[in-house]
KOLVEXFI-78562 format. One record per residue (C-alpha): residue number from 1; chain; x, y, z. Coordinates in Angstrom, 3 decimals, decimal comma. Layout:
BEGIN
i ch x y z
NUM A X Y Z
...
END
This chain:
BEGIN
i ch x y z
1 A 66,620 -30,378 -47,709
2 A 62,952 -29,438 -47,326
3 A 61,512 -26,086 -48,301
4 A 60,241 -25,649 -44,750
5 A 63,593 -26,249 -43,058
6 A 65,388 -23,880 -45,436
7 A 62,803 -21,109 -45,220
8 A 62,318 -21,223 -41,461
9 A 65,840 -21,859 -40,182
10 A 68,136 -19,174 -38,822
11 A 71,796 -20,167 -39,194
12 A 74,974 -18,275 -39,929
13 A 76,002 -19,592 -43,356
14 A 74,486 -22,355 -45,475
15 A 77,695 -22,436 -47,467
16 A 79,338 -24,314 -44,585
17 A 77,064 -27,343 -44,956
18 A 79,572 -29,632 -46,700
19 A 81,978 -29,379 -43,756
20 A 79,137 -30,109 -41,363
21 A 78,122 -33,248 -43,264
22 A 81,656 -34,613 -42,935
23 A 81,540 -34,113 -39,163
24 A 78,156 -35,806 -38,852
25 A 79,271 -38,698 -41,062
26 A 82,305 -39,221 -38,821
27 A 80,333 -39,493 -35,579
28 A 77,687 -41,678 -37,253
29 A 80,419 -44,172 -38,069
30 A 81,375 -44,301 -34,365
31 A 77,909 -44,517 -32,778
32 A 76,806 -48,136 -33,308
33 A 74,158 -48,146 -30,557
34 A 72,423 -45,104 -31,971
35 A 72,665 -46,619 -35,458
36 A 70,841 -49,706 -34,226
37 A 68,122 -47,583 -32,652
38 A 67,828 -45,606 -35,865
39 A 67,082 -48,828 -37,762
40 A 64,399 -49,669 -35,202
41 A 62,872 -46,221 -35,507
42 A 62,820 -46,401 -39,300
43 A 60,692 -49,550 -39,006
44 A 58,453 -48,553 -36,092
45 A 58,110 -44,779 -36,724
46 A 57,394 -44,051 -33,020
47 A 57,266 -40,285 -33,623
48 A 55,191 -40,310 -36,812
49 A 53,167 -37,114 -37,065
50 A 54,808 -35,552 -33,989
51 A 56,911 -32,418 -33,651
52 A 60,060 -32,657 -31,535
53 A 62,023 -29,618 -30,321
54 A 65,599 -30,167 -29,127
55 A 67,769 -27,827 -27,038
56 A 71,311 -29,215 -26,772
57 A 74,915 -28,294 -27,502
58 A 74,660 -28,106 -31,241
59 A 77,593 -30,053 -32,606
60 A 77,950 -33,198 -34,704
61 A 76,878 -35,817 -32,161
62 A 73,757 -33,864 -31,273
63 A 73,051 -33,433 -34,964
64 A 73,094 -37,175 -35,436
65 A 70,664 -37,631 -32,529
66 A 68,338 -35,177 -34,297
67 A 68,561 -37,268 -37,455
68 A 67,743 -40,446 -35,510
69 A 64,657 -38,792 -34,007
70 A 63,758 -37,594 -37,506
71 A 64,136 -41,173 -38,793
72 A 61,425 -42,124 -36,298
73 A 58,955 -39,973 -38,203
74 A 59,316 -36,707 -36,302
75 A 59,349 -33,165 -37,627
76 A 62,468 -31,964 -35,802
77 A 63,416 -28,444 -34,740
78 A 66,679 -27,817 -32,903
79 A 68,311 -24,907 -31,070
80 A 71,393 -24,228 -28,982
81 A 71,969 -24,591 -25,224
82 A 75,283 -22,737 -25,081
83 A 76,518 -19,827 -27,228
84 A 80,076 -21,135 -27,614
85 A 79,351 -24,800 -28,336
86 A 77,316 -24,240 -31,510
87 A 79,090 -25,262 -34,704
88 A 77,796 -23,285 -37,682
89 A 78,781 -25,876 -40,274
90 A 76,821 -28,577 -38,452
91 A 73,797 -26,277 -38,269
92 A 73,893 -25,742 -42,030
93 A 74,221 -29,477 -42,697
94 A 71,173 -30,215 -40,539
95 A 69,112 -27,722 -42,513
96 A 70,076 -29,551 -45,709
97 A 68,934 -32,768 -44,019
98 A 65,457 -31,332 -43,413
99 A 65,826 -30,262 -39,764
100 A 64,729 -26,750 -38,825
101 A 67,591 -25,022 -36,987
102 A 67,612 -21,883 -34,852
103 A 71,230 -21,478 -33,748
104 A 74,443 -19,542 -34,325
105 A 77,883 -19,562 -32,754
106 A 78,251 -16,830 -30,113
107 A 75,122 -14,752 -30,807
108 A 74,167 -11,712 -28,760
109 A 72,536 -12,706 -25,442
110 A 69,133 -11,440 -26,561
111 A 69,349 -13,372 -29,843
112 A 70,457 -16,530 -28,034
113 A 67,236 -16,678 -26,029
114 A 65,090 -15,476 -28,927
115 A 66,268 -18,427 -31,015
116 A 65,371 -20,832 -28,207
117 A 61,899 -19,303 -28,141
118 A 61,574 -19,727 -31,901
119 A 62,181 -23,454 -31,452
120 A 59,441 -23,694 -28,828
121 A 57,010 -21,683 -30,903
122 A 56,695 -24,551 -33,366
123 A 54,421 -25,998 -30,622
124 A 56,236 -29,299 -30,167
125 A 54,677 -32,515 -28,915
126 A 57,954 -33,602 -27,307
127 A 61,137 -31,872 -26,164
128 A 64,723 -32,793 -25,388
129 A 66,166 -30,264 -22,953
130 A 69,616 -29,336 -21,646
131 A 70,001 -27,553 -18,341
132 A 66,234 -27,135 -18,169
133 A 66,309 -24,178 -20,574
134 A 63,069 -25,051 -22,366
135 A 61,250 -25,965 -19,162
136 A 62,225 -22,765 -17,357
137 A 61,312 -20,548 -20,326
138 A 57,874 -22,161 -20,391
139 A 57,405 -21,853 -16,619
140 A 58,621 -18,264 -16,307
141 A 57,554 -16,627 -19,551
142 A 55,476 -18,738 -21,897
143 A 53,178 -21,188 -20,076
144 A 50,954 -21,174 -23,163
145 A 53,610 -23,167 -25,025
146 A 53,084 -26,138 -22,699
147 A 49,662 -26,900 -24,159
148 A 50,875 -29,276 -26,870
149 A 53,797 -30,896 -25,025
150 A 53,400 -34,526 -23,980
151 A 56,719 -34,526 -22,148
152 A 60,415 -34,716 -22,719
153 A 63,873 -35,822 -21,629
154 A 66,580 -33,903 -19,754
155 A 70,317 -34,276 -20,365
156 A 72,180 -32,779 -17,405
157 A 72,641 -32,762 -13,635
158 A 71,945 -29,034 -13,574
159 A 68,777 -29,549 -15,591
160 A 67,474 -32,217 -13,209
161 A 68,028 -29,847 -10,262
162 A 66,000 -27,124 -12,010
163 A 63,246 -29,514 -13,077
164 A 62,836 -30,908 -9,574
165 A 62,603 -27,368 -8,225
166 A 59,898 -26,593 -10,807
167 A 58,013 -29,768 -9,916
168 A 58,205 -28,966 -6,196
169 A 56,592 -25,583 -6,854
170 A 53,964 -27,072 -9,161
171 A 55,463 -25,299 -12,183
172 A 56,507 -28,356 -14,205
173 A 53,709 -28,771 -16,726
174 A 54,557 -32,167 -18,258
175 A 56,616 -35,272 -17,402
176 A 60,373 -35,137 -17,969
177 A 62,564 -38,230 -18,104
178 A 65,785 -37,776 -16,106
179 A 68,227 -39,159 -18,660
180 A 71,113 -37,756 -16,631
181 A 70,248 -40,089 -13,744
182 A 70,382 -43,292 -15,798
183 A 73,333 -45,567 -15,015
184 A 74,524 -45,581 -18,630
185 A 74,612 -41,801 -18,511
186 A 76,319 -40,774 -15,304
187 A 78,640 -43,767 -14,971
188 A 80,091 -43,277 -18,452
189 A 79,168 -39,863 -19,887
190 A 79,733 -37,849 -16,713
191 A 82,871 -39,732 -15,693
192 A 84,690 -40,828 -18,843
193 A 83,188 -38,188 -21,126
194 A 83,751 -35,135 -18,934
195 A 87,143 -36,348 -17,797
196 A 88,509 -36,642 -21,323
197 A 86,716 -33,737 -22,957
198 A 87,549 -31,215 -20,228
199 A 91,243 -31,823 -20,728
200 A 90,768 -31,865 -24,496
201 A 89,494 -28,284 -24,188
202 A 92,176 -27,199 -21,731
203 A 95,118 -28,716 -23,582
204 A 94,162 -27,665 -27,110
205 A 93,392 -24,124 -25,853
206 A 96,452 -23,506 -23,661
207 A 99,035 -25,786 -25,348
208 A 100,559 -26,275 -21,894
209 A 101,739 -29,415 -20,128
210 A 99,614 -30,911 -17,331
211 A 102,241 -33,281 -15,911
212 A 103,802 -31,954 -12,729
213 A 101,184 -29,234 -12,307
214 A 98,757 -28,841 -9,407
215 A 95,239 -29,417 -10,747
216 A 92,390 -28,363 -8,464
217 A 89,108 -30,150 -9,120
218 A 86,116 -28,521 -7,436
219 A 83,490 -31,184 -6,801
220 A 83,800 -34,963 -6,634
221 A 80,559 -36,070 -8,202
222 A 80,686 -38,317 -11,248
223 A 82,028 -35,520 -13,439
224 A 84,600 -34,533 -10,835
225 A 85,699 -38,160 -10,479
226 A 86,339 -38,284 -14,203
227 A 88,280 -35,022 -14,273
228 A 90,430 -36,063 -11,302
229 A 91,093 -39,470 -12,878
230 A 92,262 -37,937 -16,144
231 A 94,375 -35,298 -14,375
232 A 96,119 -38,061 -12,453
233 A 96,662 -39,999 -15,665
234 A 98,285 -36,956 -17,242
235 A 100,780 -36,774 -14,375
236 A 99,238 -33,952 -12,358
237 A 99,201 -33,519 -8,597
238 A 95,448 -33,573 -7,975
239 A 93,651 -31,587 -5,283
240 A 89,923 -32,072 -4,701
241 A 87,616 -29,624 -2,925
242 A 84,199 -30,728 -1,666
243 A 81,254 -29,790 0,555
244 A 80,028 -33,376 1,004
245 A 81,971 -35,256 3,693
246 A 81,246 -38,646 2,100
247 A 82,579 -37,574 -1,285
248 A 85,550 -35,922 0,418
249 A 86,450 -39,195 2,146
250 A 86,029 -41,017 -1,173
251 A 88,416 -38,596 -2,905
252 A 90,931 -39,091 -0,101
253 A 90,656 -42,877 -0,380
254 A 91,111 -42,576 -4,154
255 A 94,512 -41,034 -3,477
256 A 93,812 -37,330 -3,947
257 A 94,621 -34,395 -1,675
258 A 91,443 -32,961 -0,130
259 A 91,242 -29,431 1,261
260 A 89,185 -26,255 1,180
261 A 89,179 -24,098 -1,925
262 A 90,894 -21,311 0,018
263 A 93,793 -23,661 0,786
264 A 93,826 -25,075 -2,724
265 A 93,776 -21,596 -4,275
266 A 97,301 -20,973 -3,009
267 A 98,626 -24,100 -4,745
268 A 96,709 -24,562 -7,998
269 A 98,062 -24,150 -11,503
270 A 94,849 -25,346 -13,203
271 A 91,399 -24,987 -11,655
272 A 88,423 -26,964 -12,989
273 A 85,045 -26,311 -11,365
274 A 82,485 -29,055 -11,874
275 A 79,835 -28,655 -9,164
276 A 76,720 -27,210 -10,833
277 A 76,684 -24,403 -8,253
278 A 77,601 -20,715 -8,328
279 A 80,577 -18,889 -6,794
280 A 82,769 -21,945 -6,373
281 A 85,848 -19,850 -7,175
282 A 85,489 -16,260 -6,053
283 A 87,210 -13,127 -4,766
284 A 88,893 -14,492 -1,645
285 A 90,404 -17,240 -3,770
286 A 91,710 -14,866 -6,449
287 A 93,441 -12,851 -3,726
288 A 95,777 -15,749 -2,872
289 A 96,210 -17,441 -6,267
290 A 99,563 -17,756 -7,968
291 A 100,485 -15,590 -10,931
292 A 99,464 -17,406 -14,118
293 A 96,689 -19,549 -12,621
294 A 94,368 -20,988 -15,261
295 A 90,636 -21,032 -14,461
296 A 88,044 -23,200 -16,165
297 A 84,574 -24,624 -15,691
298 A 83,104 -27,960 -16,726
299 A 79,688 -27,347 -15,136
300 A 76,638 -26,319 -17,140
301 A 76,432 -22,555 -16,504
302 A 79,124 -19,875 -16,450
303 A 78,599 -19,084 -12,759
304 A 81,042 -21,410 -11,010
305 A 84,001 -19,094 -11,626
306 A 82,846 -15,662 -10,438
307 A 83,626 -13,399 -13,395
308 A 82,462 -10,046 -11,922
309 A 84,872 -10,386 -8,993
310 A 87,626 -11,428 -11,375
311 A 87,012 -8,311 -13,442
312 A 86,787 -6,097 -10,333
313 A 90,356 -7,000 -9,357
314 A 91,728 -6,402 -12,841
315 A 93,243 -3,311 -14,357
316 A 93,114 -4,821 -17,848
317 A 91,372 -7,672 -19,643
318 A 92,450 -8,935 -23,038
319 A 92,138 -12,016 -25,226
320 A 95,582 -13,572 -25,547
321 A 94,577 -16,718 -27,473
322 A 91,321 -18,032 -28,802
323 A 89,184 -18,874 -25,766
324 A 91,708 -17,454 -23,278
325 A 91,066 -14,140 -21,514
326 A 93,896 -12,636 -19,486
327 A 92,909 -10,731 -16,340
328 A 95,819 -8,571 -15,191
329 A 95,420 -7,688 -11,531
330 A 96,436 -4,385 -9,995
331 A 99,293 -6,117 -8,159
332 A 100,695 -7,408 -11,471
333 A 99,478 -11,009 -11,216
334 A 97,709 -12,518 -14,218
335 A 94,822 -14,971 -14,196
336 A 93,637 -16,760 -17,326
337 A 89,971 -17,693 -17,859
338 A 89,138 -20,310 -20,478
339 A 86,038 -20,189 -22,734
340 A 84,558 -17,216 -20,849
341 A 83,981 -19,489 -17,873
342 A 81,532 -21,569 -19,885
343 A 81,784 -25,308 -20,444
344 A 85,425 -25,707 -21,393
345 A 84,890 -29,101 -23,010
346 A 82,357 -27,696 -25,479
347 A 83,292 -24,022 -25,604
348 A 86,933 -24,808 -26,327
349 A 86,706 -28,310 -27,844
350 A 84,217 -30,748 -29,393
351 A 82,659 -32,144 -26,232
352 A 82,508 -35,783 -25,213
353 A 83,835 -38,518 -27,509
354 A 81,378 -39,969 -30,007
355 A 81,499 -43,442 -28,415
356 A 80,459 -41,945 -25,062
357 A 77,589 -39,903 -26,467
358 A 76,474 -43,012 -28,330
359 A 75,061 -44,458 -25,104
360 A 73,815 -41,124 -23,734
361 A 71,924 -40,246 -26,885
362 A 70,592 -43,796 -27,124
363 A 69,026 -43,138 -23,721
364 A 67,671 -39,824 -25,008
365 A 66,069 -41,472 -28,038
366 A 64,565 -44,395 -26,125
367 A 63,607 -42,164 -23,188
368 A 61,757 -39,846 -25,536
369 A 59,892 -42,796 -27,011
370 A 59,007 -43,956 -23,490
371 A 57,557 -40,610 -22,427
372 A 55,678 -40,258 -25,714
373 A 53,989 -43,628 -25,214
374 A 53,317 -43,233 -21,466
375 A 52,851 -39,508 -20,832
376 A 49,219 -39,867 -19,783
377 A 50,212 -41,958 -16,749
378 A 53,474 -40,283 -15,745
379 A 52,049 -37,077 -14,276
380 A 53,789 -33,717 -14,216
381 A 56,919 -35,095 -12,617
382 A 60,591 -35,828 -13,123
383 A 60,665 -39,569 -13,818
384 A 63,512 -42,054 -14,023
385 A 64,575 -43,854 -17,168
386 A 63,174 -47,387 -16,747
387 A 65,941 -49,772 -15,722
388 A 65,028 -52,022 -18,641
389 A 65,972 -49,236 -21,062
390 A 69,260 -48,697 -19,219
391 A 70,057 -52,397 -19,529
392 A 68,995 -52,467 -23,159
393 A 71,407 -49,670 -24,036
394 A 74,231 -51,393 -22,149
395 A 73,471 -54,675 -23,944
396 A 73,575 -52,951 -27,325
397 A 76,906 -51,376 -26,368
398 A 78,389 -54,739 -25,393
399 A 77,207 -56,283 -28,658
400 A 78,843 -53,464 -30,622
401 A 82,109 -54,262 -28,804
402 A 81,752 -58,013 -29,450
403 A 81,702 -58,647 -25,709
404 A 79,613 -61,488 -24,251
405 A 78,677 -61,844 -20,584
406 A 77,222 -64,626 -18,480
407 A 73,537 -65,127 -17,675
408 A 71,976 -66,570 -14,534
409 A 70,771 -70,141 -14,698
410 A 67,264 -70,983 -13,559
411 A 68,728 -72,505 -10,413
412 A 70,737 -69,351 -9,690
413 A 67,677 -67,145 -10,139
414 A 65,730 -69,391 -7,754
415 A 68,554 -69,170 -5,209
416 A 68,631 -65,368 -5,328
417 A 64,856 -65,172 -4,863
418 A 64,818 -67,431 -1,818
419 A 65,792 -66,951 1,793
420 A 66,466 -70,675 2,182
421 A 69,899 -72,170 1,434
END
């Protein structure tokens, strides 16, 4: 623990640090790719003399990413990207490890944003962002904070959408690497990570069976594919709603029922919104839902399930279990909202498995190194993770699993490069 990290940090309780260290130690033991990158960073010190600010869901796996960046020579500051996903014991442990932390579980809305600002006010050279929170704060309120920033990396689909909108309007002030769009991110994190962790949150929160129930999955992107796959594996009858005709056909061909949300609303027992858009489940849907319907969201912001319209139809609202709010309608029906409509996999559970985040955070670490070394030529744009980095992470993952694959011979490479047979 450094004097600086202890004096400057704002956390709930430093007495929780020992529990946080155990959590971090556990994920470290299950993140072999990130461990390998950490050893590289300790030798190369790619971030020596630089300040890095991180805005992510502040739990054990994120904490270990912060320590890997720190091992590369960086002075690391970290803050939260969601009020319900912050784990106070992990925050305290990071402070003891010399990371400056501005985060608490479930702070007041004004304090939540103020702590994010505190992290930016260290004047970082590099950032890691989630949902574009840092980038939008800089663009809308504090453009002066962009002066020192070389660039950064973005974690989520929602964040990429916001960053591209900023870039289109000329408001993105530094290059951002779209980690979310890397193959090793969306093929594995979005699909296998979201699929498992969403049901982890739902099952541990409700303690109800999924088998035999009607599960409505709103959106059939990579996250939606994962949620639908896991629902099917748990024995559910899966219904998919979509706005994209191609994805709708894909869901149909994958064996799922496809219909409008208004049709699905009459049938669903569990609803999981995973679109990245607002008002996916709204008033007209509540009006036809069954008594006891369970509503949840696995998208970034708490706007997919329309909470004001849910409240408007209710004569009483009460918390019936941790992370479950009961909305009792005037006609006697009850609807249950999980984790306040925020990310159910992080608000009501521990997020994606460590082995999944191993590859995602490897991309974050190597992507951050890439932007740090190339920021002068990247422009003020959203840029892709180089394919070579994607392949490198996948190769490291295979090695950690003791899996070998074939390689092209010289003759095969020549054949693929030629139009002659």
